[in-house]
N, C-alpha and C positions, 0 to 999 in steps of 0.2 A: 504494500500500500504506500509506503514512504516514497519509493522511487516514482510511482505514478503521480503523486502530488508534486514532487519536484519537477517532473517533466511538464506539468501543466501550470507551473508557477505558484503552487501552493506551498504550505509548510506543514511539517509533521512534528507535533509536540507530544512527548510522552509525559503523562501526568499520573501519579499514583491515585487510583480510584478508591482505595480502602478508606472507609469511614465517611465518604462523601454523602451517603444517604442518612447519616446520623448527625450531620453538622448543619446548623442553620445558616443559610446563605445571606440572611439579613444582619445577624449579629456575630456569627462565628462560633457560637456556643455549641458544643458537641454533647449529645445525650441520646443514647439508644432509645429512651422512652419517648423521644420526640417523633420517631418514625412509627406511625400507626397505619399499617397496611398501605393503602395508596395515598393517605393523607400525611402531611408533615405539620406538626403543631409544636413550635419551639417552647420548651419548658422554661426558657429564660426570658425571652422578649415577647412571646405570644404570637409571633408571625405564623401565618398558616398558608399552605399551598399544597400543590401536588408533590408527592415525595420524589418522583422521578425528575420533575422540573427543578426542584430544589437541589438534587444531586448534580444535575447538569450545570446549574449555575455555579456550584462549588468547583466542578471540574474546570469551567471557564475561568473562575477566579484563580485557581492554582496555575493555570497556563498563562495568566497575566492578560486575559482577554476580556475581563469584566471587572467590576468593582463591587465591594461589599456596600451595603447600605439600604435602608428602607426605600430610598428614592430610586434605586436602580430597577430597571425593568427586569422582570424575571423571565427565564426561558419558558416558553409555552403559555404565557399569560394572555395572549391574544386569541389563541385557538388551541383546540385539543387535537392532536395528531391521531389518526386512525391506525390501529395495528392490525386491522382485518385485511385479508387478501381475497381477491376475487379470481375466479377461474377465467382464463382467457377464452 
């Protein structure tokens, strides 16, 4: 995957994903109790959102591509991506 990105002018960044689903993308507090199935509810600041979107924002933060903060747009906040597949 990395060589294909370079060929097309992209960049490949490795980011450790461990714990990203337990860390609040708004305040940075990490608590396994914040992850509640598909919901994320921070036990420190009270921020709520989709758990996968929260983890994605943490990965972007770790890569230096996003910023922490309540004012920051969260990944997936405008639409919900479908994971279903249709037969052709």
